[in-house]
C-alpha positions in Angstrom: 85.2 67.5 59.1 82.2 68.4 61.3 81.4 70.8 64.1 80.0 68.7 67.0 79.1 71.6 69.2 79.1 75.4 69.2 79.1 77.7 72.3 79.1 81.5 72.2 79.2 84.0 75.0 78.4 87.8 74.7 78.6 87.5 70.9 76.6 90.0 68.9 72.9 89.7 70.1 73.6 86.6 72.2 74.3 86.4 75.9 75.1 82.7 75.5 74.1 79.5 73.9 75.5 76.0 73.6 74.2 73.7 70.8 75.0 70.3 69.4 74.9 70.2 65.6 74.0 67.4 63.3 76.6 65.8 61.2 74.8 66.6 57.9 72.2 69.4 57.3 71.4 71.9 60.0 68.7 74.5 59.4 68.3 77.7 61.5 64.9 79.3 61.1 63.9 82.7 62.4 62.6 86.1 61.4 64.9 88.7 59.8 67.2 90.4 62.3 66.7 87.5 64.8 70.5 86.6 64.8 70.6 83.7 62.4 73.5 85.2 60.4 75.4 85.8 63.7 75.5 82.0 64.2 77.1 81.5 60.8 79.5 84.4 61.5 80.6 82.8 64.7 81.4 79.5 62.9 83.2 81.4 60.1 85.3 83.3 62.7 86.1 80.0 64.5 87.5 78.8 61.2 89.1 81.9 59.7 89.8 84.0 62.9 87.9 86.9 61.2 84.4 87.7 60.1 82.9 87.8 56.6 81.4 91.1 57.6 83.2 94.4 57.5 84.2 96.1 60.8 86.5 95.7 63.8 87.0 92.5 65.7 85.6 94.3 68.8 82.3 94.8 67.0 81.3 91.2 67.8 81.3 91.9 71.5 77.8 92.4 72.8 76.9 95.9 73.8 78.1 96.8 77.4 80.2 93.6 77.7 84.0 93.5 77.9 84.6 90.1 76.3 83.1 87.7 73.8 84.0 84.0 73.2 83.3 81.5 70.5 84.0 77.8 71.2 83.7 74.8 69.0 84.4 71.1 69.2 85.6 69.8 65.9 85.8 66.2 64.6 88.3 65.7 61.8 89.4 62.3 60.6 88.5 60.8 64.0 90.5 63.4 65.8 88.7 65.8 68.2 89.9 69.4 68.7 88.5 72.1 70.9 88.8 75.5 69.4 88.3 78.8 71.1 88.6 82.5 70.2 88.3 85.2 72.9 87.6 88.8 71.8 88.7 91.7 74.0 88.5 95.4 73.3 91.7 95.6 71.3 92.9 92.1 70.7 91.8 88.4 70.4 93.3 85.3 71.8 93.1 81.9 69.9 93.3 78.5 71.5 93.5 74.9 70.3 92.8 72.3 73.1 93.3 75.1 75.7 96.7 76.0 74.4 97.2 79.6 73.1 98.2 79.8 69.4 100.7 82.6 68.6 100.6 82.5 64.8 97.4 82.6 62.8 99.1 80.5 60.1 99.3 77.6 62.6 95.6 77.8 63.3 93.7 78.0 60.0 93.8 74.3 59.0 91.8 73.3 62.1 88.3 74.2 60.7 87.8 74.5 56.9 84.7 76.5 55.8 83.0 77.7 52.7 80.6 80.6 53.1 77.8 81.8 50.8 75.9 85.0 51.7 73.6 87.3 49.8 76.4 89.8 49.5 78.4 87.3 47.4 77.0 88.8 44.3 79.8 91.4 44.8 82.3 88.7 43.9 81.3 89.2 40.3 80.1 92.8 40.3 82.6 94.2 42.8 86.3 95.2 42.7 89.2 92.9 42.0 90.1 93.2 45.7 87.0 91.2 46.6 88.0 88.4 44.3 91.6 88.3 45.5 90.4 88.2 49.1 88.3 85.2 48.2 91.2 83.5 46.6 93.4 84.1 49.5 90.9 83.0 52.1 90.3 79.7 50.3 93.9 78.9 49.4 95.1 79.8 52.9 92.9 77.0 54.2 93.9 74.5 51.5 97.7 75.2 51.4 99.9 76.1 54.4 102.7 77.0 52.0 100.5 79.4 50.2 99.5 81.1 53.5 103.1 81.5 54.7 104.3 82.7 51.3 101.5 85.2 50.8 102.2 86.7 54.3 105.9 86.9 53.4 105.1 88.5 50.1 103.0 91.2 51.7 105.9 92.1 54.2 108.4 92.4 51.3 105.8 94.4 49.3 105.3 96.9 52.1 109.1 97.4 52.4 109.5 97.7 48.6 106.8 100.4 48.4 108.4 102.3 51.3 111.8 102.2 49.6 110.4 103.3 46.2 109.2 106.5 48.0 112.6 107.0 49.5 114.2 106.6 46.1 111.8 109.1 44.6 112.5 111.8 47.3 116.2 111.0 47.8 118.3 110.9 44.6 121.4 109.5 46.3 119.6 106.5 47.8 121.0 103.1 46.8 119.0 101.4 44.1 120.8 98.1 44.7 118.7 97.6 47.8 115.5 97.9 45.7 116.9 95.2 43.4 117.4 92.9 46.4 113.8 93.5 47.5 112.6 92.9 43.9 114.3 89.6 43.7 112.8 88.5 47.0 109.4 89.7 45.9 109.6 87.7 42.6 110.6 84.6 44.5 107.5 84.7 46.6 105.2 85.8 43.7 106.1 82.7 41.7 104.5 80.3 44.1 101.4 82.6 44.5 100.9 82.7 40.8 101.3 79.0 40.4 98.9 78.0 43.2 96.2 80.5 42.1 96.5 79.2 38.5 96.3 75.6 39.6 93.4 76.2 42.0 91.3 78.1 39.4 92.1 75.4 36.8 90.7 72.8 39.2 87.6 75.0 39.8 87.0 74.9 36.1 86.9 71.1 36.2 83.8 71.2 38.3 82.0 74.6 38.0 80.0 74.0 34.8 78.6 70.6 35.9 77.5 72.1 39.3 76.0 75.1 37.6 74.1 72.8 35.2 72.8 70.6 38.0 71.4 73.6 40.0 70.0 75.6 37.1 69.4 73.1 34.2 71.2 75.7 32.1 73.5 73.9 29.6 75.8 76.8 29.1 79.4 76.5 30.0 80.8 78.5 33.0 84.5 79.0 33.6 86.9 81.1 35.5 89.4 83.2 33.6 92.5 84.0 35.6 93.8 87.6 34.9 97.2 88.4 36.4 98.3 91.9 35.5 101.5 90.8 33.8 101.9 88.6 30.7 102.5 85.0 31.7 102.9 82.6 28.8 103.6 79.5 30.9 103.2 78.8 34.6 106.4 77.1 35.2 108.8 78.7 37.7 111.3 80.1 35.2 108.7 81.6 32.9 106.9 83.4 35.7 110.2 84.6 37.2 111.4 86.0 33.9 108.1 87.7 33.1 107.8 89.4 36.4 111.5 90.4 36.6 111.3 91.9 33.1 108.2 93.8 33.9 109.8 95.4 37.0 112.9 96.4 34.9 110.8 97.9 32.1 108.6 99.8 34.5 111.1 101.1 37.1 110.5 104.8 36.4 106.8 104.3 36.4 106.8 102.6 39.8 109.3 105.2 41.1 107.0 108.0 40.2 104.0 106.2 41.6 105.8 105.3 44.8 104.4 101.8 44.8 104.7 98.4 43.3 102.3 98.4 40.3 102.8 94.7 39.2 102.5 91.4 40.9 99.9 89.0 42.4 98.5 91.8 44.7 97.0 93.2 41.5 95.5 89.9 40.2 91.9 89.4 39.1 89.7 86.7 37.6 86.5 86.8 35.6 83.4 84.6 35.4 82.9 83.7 31.7 79.8 82.1 30.1 80.0 80.2 26.8 83.7 80.9 26.4 83.6 84.6 25.7 80.7 86.3 27.6 81.8 88.2 30.7 79.1 87.5 33.3 79.8 90.8 35.1 78.4 92.6 32.1 75.9 90.3 30.3 74.6 87.8 32.9 71.4 88.4 34.9 71.6 88.6 38.7 70.1 85.1 38.9 72.8 83.7 36.7 75.5 85.6 38.6 74.2 84.2 42.0 74.2 80.7 40.7 77.6 81.1 39.1 79.1 82.3 42.4 77.4 79.5 44.3 78.7 77.0 41.8 82.2 78.4 42.2 82.1 77.9 45.9 80.7 74.4 45.7 83.4 73.6 43.2 86.0 74.1 45.9 84.6 71.2 48.0 86.3 68.4 46.1 89.5 70.5 46.1 89.4 70.7 49.8 88.8 67.0 50.0 91.7 66.1 47.7 94.2 68.4 49.5 93.1 68.1 53.1 91.6 64.7 53.2 88.2 65.9 54.5 85.3 68.0 53.3 84.9 71.6 54.5 81.8 72.8 56.4 79.3 74.7 54.2 77.7 77.8 55.5 74.7 79.1 53.5 73.1 82.3 54.7 69.5 83.0 53.6 70.1 80.9 50.5 66.5 80.0 49.9 65.5 83.6 49.3 68.1 83.8 46.6 66.8 80.8 44.6 63.5 79.8 43.1 61.8 76.6 44.2 63.3 74.3 41.6 66.9 75.6 42.1 66.4 75.5 45.9 65.6 71.8 46.0 68.3 70.9 43.5 70.8 72.7 45.7 69.5 70.9 48.8 69.8 67.6 47.1 73.4 68.5 46.1 74.5 69.6 49.6 72.8 66.7 51.4 75.7 64.5 50.4 78.7 63.7 52.7 79.2 67.2 54.0 78.0 69.2 57.0 76.0 72.2 56.1 74.6 75.0 58.2 71.7 76.9 56.5 69.7 79.9 57.6 66.2 80.7 56.4 63.0 82.6 57.4 60.7 79.7 56.6 60.6 76.0 55.7 58.0 76.3 53.0 58.5 74.3 49.8 61.3 72.3 51.3 60.7 68.6 50.7 59.7 66.4 53.6 62.6 64.0 53.1 65.0 66.9 53.3 63.5 68.2 56.5 63.3 64.7 58.0 67.1 64.3 57.5 68.0 67.8 58.9 68.4 69.1 62.4 66.3 72.2 62.8 66.9 75.1 65.2 64.6 77.9 66.0 66.2 81.4 66.5 64.3 84.1 68.3 65.3 87.1 70.3 68.8 86.0 71.2 67.7 82.4 71.9 68.5 79.2 70.0 66.5 76.1 70.5 66.6 72.7 68.8 63.2 72.0 67.3 
């Protein structure tokens, strides 16, 4: 999978630009605050329909403009697709080959991306919600069934939470309806647990080798999946029984809380070094950054196996995050059969062979020019 071309109009600090990207490594060079990250954001939005930054959709529209557009031509397994997203004040419209797409779930598989930004240190240091969002973003691109099931789970979860509040305030409300909602929630949760467990198990097949290749650190890195219920086995019946029993035992607790306290919406996972060291507590920032980067790179072969094509790799200001040795090891790693889009403030200490094989763009004051 590659992006052949990218066009934006009235997006962030850009009036417009239209560029043709190389099929392998693309490097965008410019000063801080010149708009390099905005280019990666545009590509990420084109793939995910939403930004990796916080804020409203309308925030991407350039000041004093009424509409912003992102367009991209995608080549995937010899098939070309034209993707477009229009942002208006209060809504956005999504198109594939000029046809409007009504459901986001029908769109996401068109452009698979992996993003690494300086803020990704929060994946280890931050709240469980950040790690769950990362899981959901990746699995929604890899598995259509996961995306549909997770959306259905959230709808049932919202209804169940609302009915728990009704039961708490109205003693004559019918508890049997809650039991129906609980059974439906369990049904959806089983697939979510299974797919998350399988995905993180696959990540563990790759993450240590990638970490070692980038850092030359021989320590073992792994991901520890931490659902908030006890699951002894990830077969359908074991998960169903564990979650159902948990809801029965904690009915009064959830009733008093007015919300569903157990399920995959409370999942978490940890980065572990050498089998028992929690990297959130004991690892240096440098080790944490490399662990997160290794985690994201480990998903590349999983995308390839499930979708039949490599995702596109977006690396924002990655060179400032790594020393010279790690930088060049990473560049050697990502120069394989994958399209990468990288931002940087300078090209110093990047090997000539790497630069010779890359397409370089200069970014300055809302202008993007191929060097």
